[in-house]
C-alpha positions in Angstrom: -72.5 -18.5 110.4 -73.7 -15.1 109.2 -71.1 -15.3 106.3 -72.3 -18.8 105.3 -76.0 -17.7 105.3 -75.1 -14.7 103.1 -73.2 -16.9 100.7 -76.0 -19.3 100.6 -78.5 -16.6 99.7 -76.2 -15.1 97.1 -75.6 -18.5 95.6 -79.3 -19.3 95.2 -80.1 -15.8 93.9 -77.3 -16.0 91.3 -78.6 -19.3 89.9 -80.2 -18.8 86.5 -82.4 -21.7 85.7 -81.9 -23.3 82.3 -84.8 -24.6 80.2 -85.9 -27.7 81.9 -88.4 -30.4 81.0 -89.5 -28.4 77.9 -85.9 -28.2 76.6 -84.7 -30.2 73.6 -82.5 -32.8 75.2 -81.2 -35.6 73.1 -79.0 -38.6 73.6 -75.4 -38.1 72.3 -74.0 -39.8 69.2 -72.7 -43.2 70.1 -75.5 -44.1 72.6 -76.6 -46.9 70.4 -73.3 -48.7 71.0 -74.0 -48.5 74.8 -77.6 -49.5 74.4 -76.7 -52.7 72.6 -75.1 -53.8 75.9 -78.2 -52.7 77.8 -76.3 -51.8 81.0 -78.2 -51.2 84.2 -75.5 -48.8 85.3 -73.7 -46.2 83.2 -70.8 -44.7 85.1 -69.3 -41.4 84.0 -65.8 -41.1 85.3 -65.1 -37.4 85.3 -62.3 -35.0 86.3 -64.1 -33.0 88.9 -64.9 -29.3 88.5 -66.0 -28.7 84.9 -69.2 -27.0 83.8 -69.6 -29.5 80.9 -69.6 -32.9 82.7 -72.6 -32.4 85.0 -74.5 -30.7 82.1 -73.7 -33.7 79.9 -75.1 -36.1 82.5 -78.2 -33.9 83.0 -78.9 -33.9 79.2 -78.4 -37.7 79.2 -80.9 -38.2 82.1 -83.4 -35.8 80.5 -83.2 -37.6 77.1 -83.6 -41.1 78.7 -86.6 -39.9 80.8 -88.2 -38.4 77.7 -88.0 -41.9 76.1 -89.9 -43.2 79.1 -87.0 -44.7 81.1 -87.1 -44.4 84.9 -83.7 -42.8 85.7 -81.7 -42.6 88.9 -78.9 -40.1 88.9 -76.2 -40.8 91.5 -74.0 -37.9 92.4 -70.7 -37.8 94.4 -72.0 -35.7 97.3 -72.0 -36.8 100.9 -74.1 -39.9 101.6 -74.7 -38.5 105.1 -76.6 -35.6 103.6 -78.7 -37.8 101.3 -81.7 -37.8 103.7 -81.7 -34.0 103.6 -81.4 -34.0 99.8 -84.4 -36.4 99.5 -86.5 -34.2 101.8 -85.6 -31.2 99.6 -86.5 -33.3 96.5 -90.1 -33.5 97.7 -90.5 -29.7 97.7 -91.9 -27.6 94.9 -89.4 -26.0 92.4 -89.5 -22.6 94.0 -88.4 -24.0 97.4 -85.9 -26.6 96.2 -82.8 -24.5 95.4 -82.7 -22.9 98.8 -83.3 -26.1 100.7 -80.8 -28.1 98.6 -78.0 -25.8 99.5 -78.5 -26.1 103.3 -76.9 -29.6 103.5 -73.8 -31.2 102.1 -72.1 -28.3 100.3 -70.0 -26.5 102.9 -66.3 -27.0 102.3 -66.9 -29.1 99.1 -64.2 -27.2 97.3 -62.5 -30.0 95.3 -64.9 -29.7 92.3 -67.6 -32.1 93.4 -69.8 -29.4 95.1 -69.6 -27.1 92.1 -72.0 -24.6 90.7 -72.4 -27.0 87.8 -73.4 -29.8 90.2 -75.9 -27.5 91.9 -77.3 -26.5 88.5 -77.6 -30.2 87.5 -79.7 -31.1 90.6 -81.9 -28.0 90.2 -82.4 -28.9 86.5 -83.3 -32.6 87.3 -85.7 -31.5 90.1 -87.5 -29.2 87.8 -87.8 -31.9 85.2 -89.1 -34.4 87.8 -91.6 -31.8 89.0 -92.8 -31.6 85.5 -93.6 -35.3 85.4 -90.3 -36.8 84.2 -89.3 -40.1 85.9 -86.0 -38.9 87.5 -84.7 -39.4 91.0 -81.3 -38.7 92.7 -79.1 -40.1 95.3 -76.0 -38.7 97.1 -73.6 -41.6 97.5 -70.2 -40.4 98.5 -68.5 -42.0 101.6 -70.0 -43.9 104.4 -73.6 -43.0 105.2 -73.3 -43.8 108.9 -70.8 -45.3 111.5 -72.2 -48.8 111.0 -71.4 -48.8 107.3 -67.9 -47.4 108.1 -67.3 -50.3 110.5 -68.7 -52.8 108.0 -66.0 -52.1 105.4 -63.1 -51.1 107.7 -61.3 -54.4 107.1 -60.8 -53.6 103.4 -57.4 -52.4 102.2 -56.3 -48.8 101.3 -59.2 -46.7 100.2 -61.4 -49.6 99.4 -63.7 -49.0 102.4 -64.7 -45.7 100.7 -65.2 -47.4 97.4 -67.3 -50.2 98.8 -69.5 -47.7 100.7 -70.1 -45.7 97.6 -71.2 -48.7 95.7 -73.5 -50.0 98.5 -75.1 -46.5 98.7 -76.0 -46.6 95.0 -77.3 -50.2 95.2 -79.4 -49.3 98.2 -81.1 -46.4 96.3 -81.7 -48.7 93.3 -83.2 -51.4 95.6 -85.6 -48.8 97.1 -87.0 -47.7 93.8 -87.9 -49.0 90.3 -85.4 -47.8 87.7 -84.6 -48.7 84.1 -81.2 -46.9 84.1 -78.8 -45.7 86.7 -76.4 -42.9 85.8 -73.5 -42.5 88.2 -71.4 -39.3 88.0 -68.1 -39.8 89.9 -64.4 -39.3 89.8 -62.6 -41.3 87.2 -60.7 -43.3 89.8 -64.0 -44.6 91.3 -65.2 -45.4 87.8 -62.5 -47.9 86.9 -63.4 -51.6 86.5 -60.1 -53.0 87.4 -58.2 -53.1 90.7 -55.8 -50.2 91.3 -52.4 -50.3 93.1 -51.2 -47.3 95.1 -48.2 -47.3 97.3 -48.1 -51.1 97.2 -51.7 -51.5 98.3 -54.3 -52.9 95.8 -57.9 -51.9 96.1 -61.1 -52.4 94.1 -62.8 -49.2 92.9 -66.5 -48.4 93.3 -67.4 -49.6 89.8 -66.1 -53.1 90.6 -68.2 -53.3 93.8 -71.3 -51.8 92.1 -72.5 -54.8 90.1 -71.3 -57.7 87.8 -69.2 -56.2 85.0 -71.8 -57.0 82.3 -74.3 -54.7 84.1 -71.9 -51.7 84.1 -70.7 -49.6 81.3 -68.0 -47.2 82.5 -67.0 -44.2 80.4 -63.9 -42.1 81.0 -64.1 -38.3 80.4 -62.0 -37.0 77.5 -61.8 -33.4 76.4 -60.2 -30.9 74.1 -58.7 -29.2 77.1 -59.5 -26.1 79.0 -59.8 -25.8 82.7 -61.4 -27.5 85.7 -61.8 -26.6 89.4 -60.0 -29.1 91.6 -57.4 -29.5 94.3 -53.7 -29.9 93.5 -50.4 -29.4 95.2 -49.2 -25.9 95.2 -46.5 -25.1 92.7 -43.0 -25.6 94.1 -44.2 -27.7 97.1 -41.9 -30.6 97.8 -43.4 -33.4 99.9 -41.3 -34.9 102.6 -41.1 -38.7 102.4 -43.0 -40.3 105.3 -44.8 -37.1 106.2 -48.5 -36.3 105.5 -49.2 -33.5 103.1 -50.7 -30.6 105.0 -53.7 -28.6 103.9 -51.5 -25.5 103.3 -49.8 -27.4 100.5 -53.0 -27.9 98.6 -54.6 -25.3 96.3 -58.2 -25.7 95.3 -58.8 -23.5 92.2 -59.3 -23.4 88.5 -56.4 -25.3 86.9 -55.5 -25.9 83.3 -56.7 -29.2 81.9 -54.6 -30.9 79.2 -56.4 -31.9 76.0 -56.9 -35.6 75.4 -57.3 -35.1 71.7 -57.6 -32.4 69.1 -61.0 -33.3 67.8 -63.5 -30.7 66.4 -66.5 -32.8 67.1 -69.7 -32.4 69.1 -70.1 -34.3 72.4 -70.4 -38.1 72.0 -69.9 -41.4 73.7 -68.0 -44.3 72.3 -67.1 -47.8 73.3 -63.9 -47.5 71.3 -60.8 -45.5 72.3 -60.0 -42.1 70.8 -58.1 -42.2 67.5 -54.5 -43.1 68.2 -55.2 -44.3 71.8 -55.0 -47.9 73.0 -58.0 -49.5 74.7 -57.8 -49.9 78.5 -59.6 -52.6 80.6 -60.3 -50.0 83.3 -63.1 -48.4 81.2 -65.5 -49.6 78.6 -65.2 -46.4 76.6 -65.2 -42.6 76.7 -67.5 -39.6 76.8 -66.2 -36.7 74.8 -67.0 -33.2 76.1 -64.9 -31.0 73.7 -63.5 -27.8 75.4 -64.2 -27.5 79.1 -64.4 -24.7 81.6 -63.9 -24.6 85.4 -67.0 -24.5 87.6 -66.2 -23.0 91.1 -67.8 -24.2 94.3 -71.5 -23.5 94.8 -70.6 -22.3 98.3 -67.3 -20.5 99.0 -64.8 -22.0 101.5 -65.4 -21.0 105.1 
């Protein structure tokens, strides 16, 4: 416990707050395409563990709020920690970072609990404290045992997907929002059923709302690195045997480029040049080169 407390203190002290509500945040090129559909939900399907993806969503939320939209930002952290996050959200900016890190971050080493995610929440809290209409919700996984039982009959990983969607919808129902930005893994963001090992399940974005209310964007980059969990090099899984934790390495890994574009960040409801459209997503969000963001708290 002493080690974790020390790491928490070091993590908070190391945070360097960016410019917040006074910063020049603007909507990316291509937003007008999305706005023409006027979606209630904009889902950003990311590859976890980059610095750029949470920062992109933070800029998006800031720009929408500056236009007067009431924005809910849903992040893929534990729904069971959401009550603690909401309590922290009500604190003044000087107290928020330390309280934020007390819940929901330990052992989040797969890219979701990154320094960039921490910085995103601190940035949004400072903006909200400065009068901008921004709220957050942590929606990942079942929020309690009752919700787990409610969706237990669904196939494959669909109980997880259904719980994610219900947690976002519950937060929406509890407030008044013009736009909901959901930052999640790109599997959960898909709008078509997925088949894995012969089992078909519906992702979170399918459960979230009728398709016309959701615009789902897939992350595309010029390559670089991201912090995520992969099988160790040389590991050979045994058919029928579970993959042990010793076979998984959570670290900064190379990320292959989706395209060789020298363009600033943008969103588009059309595929990248030379790529075919897919019904799983409505479009893409382009980040350019990306860099790995390590966990906000080190592994125990």
